[in-house]
Structure formats: structure tokens, C-alpha cells
MDTraj code that builds the backbone (N, CA, C; nanometers):
import mdtraj as md
import numpy as np

residues = "MET THR ASP LEU MET ARG ALA LEU TYR GLU PHE THR GLU GLU GLN ARG LEU GLU LYS TYR PHE LEU ARG LYS GLU TYR GLU GLU TYR GLN ARG ALA ALA TYR ARG LYS PHE ASP GLU ILE VAL ALA GLU TYR PRO GLN VAL HIS LYS LYS LEU ASN ASP MET VAL SER ASP LEU ASN ALA CYS SER SER TYR GLU TYR GLU ALA ALA PHE GLN VAL GLY PHE LEU LEU ARG GLY GLU LEU THR ARG LEU GLN ARG SER TYR GLU GLY LEU PHE GLU".split()
xyz = np.array([
    [-4.5207, 1.8663, -0.9286],
    [-4.4910, 1.7770, -1.0618],
    [-4.3479, 1.8256, -1.0771],
    [-4.2803, 1.7332, -1.1180],
    [-4.1384, 1.7687, -1.1682],
    [-4.1482, 1.7921, -1.3146],
    [-4.0394, 1.8424, -1.3680],
    [-4.0568, 1.8676, -1.4942],
    [-4.0682, 1.7670, -1.5954],
    [-3.9998, 1.6521, -1.5395],
    [-4.0288, 1.5041, -1.6495],
    [-4.1966, 1.4802, -1.6480],
    [-4.2426, 1.4631, -1.5115],
    [-4.3796, 1.4216, -1.4992],
    [-4.4795, 1.5181, -1.5896],
    [-4.4192, 1.6548, -1.5526],
    [-4.4982, 1.7819, -1.6563],
    [-4.5256, 1.7220, -1.8124],
    [-4.3723, 1.6929, -1.8327],
    [-4.3642, 1.6759, -2.0055],
    [-4.4318, 1.5629, -2.0217],
    [-4.4353, 1.4422, -1.9336],
    [-4.4961, 1.3227, -1.9970],
    [-4.6477, 1.3464, -1.9936],
    [-4.7017, 1.4365, -1.8905],
    [-4.8375, 1.4616, -1.8820],
    [-4.8910, 1.5372, -2.0000],
    [-4.8152, 1.6429, -2.0257],
    [-4.8730, 1.7231, -2.1444],
    [-4.8538, 1.6294, -2.2553],
    [-4.7636, 1.5420, -2.2670],
    [-4.7580, 1.4346, -2.3895],
    [-4.9009, 1.3629, -2.3976],
    [-4.9329, 1.3359, -2.3017],
    [-5.0598, 1.2376, -2.2819],
    [-5.1636, 1.3082, -2.3323],
    [-5.1673, 1.4442, -2.2822],
    [-5.2928, 1.5052, -2.3258],
    [-5.2749, 1.5566, -2.4756],
    [-5.1653, 1.5763, -2.5061],
    [-5.1598, 1.6185, -2.6670],
    [-5.1828, 1.5147, -2.7127],
    [-5.1376, 1.4004, -2.6862],
    [-5.1948, 1.2753, -2.7929],
    [-5.3283, 1.2122, -2.7780],
    [-5.3826, 1.2896, -2.6499],
    [-5.5293, 1.2271, -2.6496],
    [-5.5307, 1.0822, -2.6121],
    [-5.4480, 1.0370, -2.5279],
    [-5.4268, 0.8825, -2.5074],
    [-5.5424, 0.8201, -2.4160],
    [-5.6048, 0.9175, -2.3481],
    [-5.7396, 0.8746, -2.2745],
    [-5.8326, 0.7901, -2.3606],
    [-5.8467, 0.8462, -2.4908],
    [-5.9082, 0.7873, -2.6005],
    [-5.9136, 0.6295, -2.6111],
    [-5.8024, 0.5907, -2.5624],
    [-5.7927, 0.4288, -2.5804],
    [-5.8096, 0.3704, -2.4643],
    [-5.8368, 0.4422, -2.3376],
    [-5.9100, 0.3602, -2.2441],
    [-6.0423, 0.3899, -2.1998],
    [-6.1059, 0.4946, -2.2753],
    [-6.2392, 0.5322, -2.2452],
    [-6.3222, 0.4331, -2.3235],
    [-6.4373, 0.4106, -2.2737],
    [-6.5473, 0.3105, -2.3385],
    [-6.6314, 0.4222, -2.4057],
    [-6.7013, 0.3458, -2.4889],
    [-6.8347, 0.4106, -2.5570],
    [-6.9115, 0.5103, -2.4678],
    [-6.9534, 0.4364, -2.3571],
    [-7.0321, 0.5015, -2.2507],
    [-7.0007, 0.6361, -2.2214],
    [-6.8488, 0.6964, -2.2032],
    [-6.8116, 0.8192, -2.2110],
    [-6.8623, 0.8764, -2.3077],
    [-6.8626, 0.8433, -2.4273],
    [-6.9382, 0.9482, -2.5275],
    [-7.0388, 0.9765, -2.5170],
    [-7.1317, 0.8830, -2.4887],
    [-7.2752, 0.8655, -2.4515],
    [-7.3050, 0.9595, -2.3497],
    [-7.2398, 0.9753, -2.2454],
    [-7.3025, 1.0481, -2.1246],
    [-7.2345, 1.2026, -2.1766],
    [-7.1091, 1.1976, -2.2301],
    [-7.0826, 1.3413, -2.2870],
    [-7.1784, 1.3987, -2.3619],
    [-7.2225, 1.3270, -2.4602],
    [-7.3382, 1.3854, -2.5793],
    [-7.4693, 1.4318, -2.4922],
    [-7.4881, 1.3367, -2.3685],
    [-7.6050, 1.3509, -2.2945],
    [-7.6091, 1.4804, -2.2166],
    [-7.4856, 1.5084, -2.1603],
    [-7.4768, 1.6406, -2.0911],
    [-7.4757, 1.7708, -2.1578],
    [-7.4244, 1.7368, -2.2737],
    [-7.4125, 1.8569, -2.3913],
    [-7.5717, 1.8947, -2.4067],
    [-7.6518, 1.7779, -2.4325],
    [-7.8044, 1.7670, -2.4789],
    [-7.8624, 1.8466, -2.3658],
    [-7.8411, 1.8321, -2.2413],
    [-7.9035, 1.8671, -2.1209],
    [-7.8632, 2.0110, -2.0975],
    [-7.7460, 2.0527, -2.1393],
    [-7.6960, 2.1885, -2.0947],
    [-7.7826, 2.2700, -2.1906],
    [-7.7829, 2.2134, -2.3421],
    [-7.8633, 2.3322, -2.4508],
    [-8.0170, 2.3334, -2.4254],
    [-8.0827, 2.2096, -2.3331],
    [-8.2115, 2.2035, -2.3305],
    [-8.2579, 2.3299, -2.2009],
    [-8.1503, 2.3181, -2.0976],
    [-8.1581, 2.4101, -2.0018],
    [-8.1678, 2.5416, -2.0406],
    [-8.0496, 2.5756, -2.1257],
    [-8.0345, 2.7142, -2.1691],
    [-8.1380, 2.7591, -2.2643],
    [-8.1831, 2.6486, -2.3406],
    [-8.3177, 2.7068, -2.4203],
    [-8.4558, 2.7307, -2.3529],
    [-8.4416, 2.6650, -2.2617],
    [-8.5694, 2.7058, -2.1598],
    [-8.5570, 2.8063, -2.0614],
    [-8.4118, 2.8414, -2.0189],
    [-8.3626, 2.9368, -1.9130],
    [-8.2650, 3.0222, -1.9766],
    [-8.2978, 3.1085, -2.0656],
    [-8.1454, 3.1568, -2.1580],
    [-8.0737, 3.2611, -2.0351],
    [-8.1618, 3.3155, -1.9348],
    [-8.0915, 3.4016, -1.8519],
    [-7.9723, 3.3132, -1.7790],
    [-7.9917, 3.2052, -1.7579],
    [-7.8768, 3.1185, -1.6718],
    [-7.7495, 3.0869, -1.7658],
    [-7.7687, 3.1320, -1.8717],
    [-7.6611, 3.0679, -1.9675],
    [-7.5015, 3.0773, -1.9359],
    [-7.4821, 3.2184, -1.9076],
    [-7.3659, 3.2215, -1.8435],
    [-7.3115, 3.1762, -1.7272],
    [-7.4112, 3.1781, -1.6148],
    [-7.3962, 3.1220, -1.4944],
    [-7.3624, 2.9428, -1.5133],
    [-7.4555, 2.8968, -1.5954],
    [-7.3975, 2.7933, -1.6036],
    [-7.3039, 2.7313, -1.6792],
    [-7.2453, 2.8265, -1.7964],
    [-7.1567, 2.8029, -1.8560],
    [-7.0495, 2.7897, -1.7839],
    [-7.0222, 2.9219, -1.6673],
    [-6.9120, 2.9391, -1.5749],
    [-6.9108, 2.8224, -1.4867],
    [-7.0298, 2.7604, -1.4681],
    [-7.0181, 2.6399, -1.3491],
    [-6.9669, 2.5218, -1.4215],
    [-6.9991, 2.4969, -1.5756],
    [-6.9303, 2.3766, -1.6165],
    [-6.7902, 2.4076, -1.6477],
    [-6.7392, 2.5484, -1.6930],
    [-6.6181, 2.5496, -1.6632],
    [-6.5294, 2.5275, -1.5640],
    [-6.5849, 2.5530, -1.4449],
    [-6.5470, 2.5108, -1.3101],
    [-6.5245, 2.3592, -1.2919],
    [-6.6240, 2.2957, -1.3447],
    [-6.6143, 2.1331, -1.3182],
    [-6.5409, 2.0912, -1.3968],
    [-6.4929, 2.1496, -1.5095],
    [-6.3913, 2.0839, -1.6353],
    [-6.2515, 2.1359, -1.5368],
    [-6.2539, 2.2537, -1.5200],
    [-6.1271, 2.2561, -1.4309],
    [-6.0903, 2.1759, -1.3027],
    [-6.1893, 2.1524, -1.2482],
    [-6.1786, 2.0481, -1.1469],
    [-6.1319, 1.8897, -1.1740],
    [-6.2102, 1.8614, -1.2928],
    [-6.1742, 1.7206, -1.3587],
    [-6.0368, 1.7352, -1.3911],
    [-5.9730, 1.8394, -1.4803],
    [-5.8329, 1.8368, -1.5099],
    [-5.7459, 1.8270, -1.4020],
    [-5.7763, 1.9026, -1.2801],
    [-5.6773, 1.8790, -1.1666],
    [-5.7042, 1.7281, -1.1360],
    [-5.8141, 1.6764, -1.1464],
    [-5.8189, 1.4952, -1.0551],
    [-5.7413, 1.4505, -1.1794],
    [-5.7444, 1.4594, -1.3170],
    [-5.6900, 1.3616, -1.3955],
    [-5.4848, 1.3955, -1.3865],
    [-5.4810, 1.5216, -1.3303],
    [-5.3214, 1.5444, -1.3319],
    [-5.3087, 1.4965, -1.2009],
    [-5.3692, 1.4828, -1.0820],
    [-5.3589, 1.4098, -0.9845],
    [-5.3317, 1.2593, -0.9908],
    [-5.4103, 1.2098, -1.0546],
    [-5.4519, 1.0597, -1.1151],
    [-5.2898, 1.0402, -1.1792],
    [-5.2596, 1.1052, -1.2518],
    [-5.1548, 1.0800, -1.3301],
    [-5.0383, 1.0931, -1.2354],
    [-5.0114, 1.1839, -1.1561],
    [-4.8899, 1.1799, -1.0608],
    [-4.9053, 1.0656, -0.9781],
    [-4.9992, 1.0133, -0.9480],
    [-5.0171, 0.9077, -0.8599],
    [-4.9811, 0.7670, -0.9098],
    [-5.0072, 0.7585, -1.0370],
    [-4.9642, 0.6280, -1.0990],
    [-4.8298, 0.6439, -1.1509],
    [-4.7890, 0.7842, -1.1925],
    [-4.6321, 0.7916, -1.2357],
    [-4.5381, 0.7509, -1.0719],
    [-4.5966, 0.7881, -0.9572],
    [-4.5164, 0.7766, -0.8448],
    [-4.5268, 0.6072, -0.7946],
    [-4.6298, 0.5745, -0.8191],
    [-4.6710, 0.4160, -0.8017],
    [-4.5678, 0.3131, -0.8926],
    [-4.5674, 0.3755, -1.0130],
    [-4.4775, 0.2962, -1.0965],
    [-4.3188, 0.2758, -1.0471],
    [-4.2990, 0.4096, -1.0367],
    [-4.1556, 0.4074, -0.9561],
    [-4.1237, 0.3292, -0.8331],
    [-4.2390, 0.3430, -0.7385],
    [-4.2197, 0.2798, -0.6250],
    [-4.2303, 0.1251, -0.6364],
    [-4.3192, 0.0765, -0.7571],
    [-4.3276, -0.0724, -0.7742],
    [-4.1814, -0.0993, -0.8387],
    [-4.1288, -0.0257, -0.9395],
    [-3.9819, -0.0658, -0.9808],
    [-3.9009, -0.0786, -0.8838],
    [-3.8837, 0.0149, -0.7800],
    [-3.8043, 0.0270, -0.6666],
    [-3.8289, -0.1452, -0.6021],
    [-3.9447, -0.1547, -0.5650],
    [-3.9682, -0.2780, -0.4918],
    [-3.9226, -0.3914, -0.5831],
    [-3.9767, -0.3988, -0.6918],
    [-3.9170, -0.5251, -0.7933],
    [-3.7535, -0.5318, -0.7947],
    [-3.6974, -0.4257, -0.8025],
    [-3.5426, -0.4207, -0.8119],
    [-3.4975, -0.4641, -0.6748],
    [-3.5752, -0.4608, -0.5554],
    [-3.5214, -0.4794, -0.4316],
    [-3.5223, -0.6489, -0.4036],
    [-3.6423, -0.7033, -0.4797],
    [-3.6732, -0.8503, -0.4553],
    [-3.6035, -0.9282, -0.5550],
    [-3.5339, -0.8712, -0.6479],
    [-3.4874, -0.9397, -0.7774],
    [-3.3746, -1.0420, -0.7040],
    [-3.2932, -0.9937, -0.6414],
    [-3.1722, -1.0866, -0.5612],
    [-3.2241, -1.1851, -0.4876],
    [-3.3559, -1.1796, -0.4432],
    [-3.3850, -1.2925, -0.3396],
    [-3.4338, -1.4220, -0.4238],
    [-3.4679, -1.4061, -0.5324],
    [-3.5046, -1.5347, -0.6334],
    [-3.3903, -1.5802, -0.7470],
    [-3.3065, -1.5153, -0.7191],
    [-3.1978, -1.5795, -0.8363],
    [-3.1100, -1.6931, -0.7753],
])
top = md.Topology()
chain = top.add_chain()
for i, resn in enumerate(residues, 1):
    res = top.add_residue(resn, chain, resSeq=i)
    for name in ("N", "CA", "C"):
        top.add_atom(name, md.element.get_by_symbol(name[0]), res)
traj = md.Trajectory(xyz[None], top)
């Protein structure tokens, strides 16, 4: 990731721009996941650390997926801009 891409990615994370694109269903799934986590830990307290570690690993995976999606979007935008500019002269 270039420095520019990193700065833009960090800006989107800090501003939590994804909240504008996520639907209400996301919040419902998130609440359900937390509720299930709490239910499992209440029933099986001995798995709390392992379960918490697993959730942390899954969150890290998701973070890398978001970063990869951002990079792809950034590169596609650049490619589409380049294509648009190359075809502008044909229609004048």
C-alpha cells in the first residue's frame, strides 16, 4: 500500500465512513454475535480465553479484508480514470 493509500485508508477508518454504507441488518447481526458470545461464555466459562482469542483473530482477518477491498477500489478507480481519459478524445 502506498503512503497515499495508507493515509486515505486511515482517514476512512478514523471517520468510520463505513457506517454510511452498512445497513441496519449489520447492527442486528453484530448484536446477535455478541449475545451468542456471552451465552457461550456463561455456559462454558472455561472457553472464554480461547473464544476471545478466536474472535480477535477473526476481527484481524476482517480488517485485512477491508484493507484489501479498499486497495482494490482505489486501484480500480485509478484504472477507470485512465480508461476514461484515453477515450475522451474519441468522442469530441
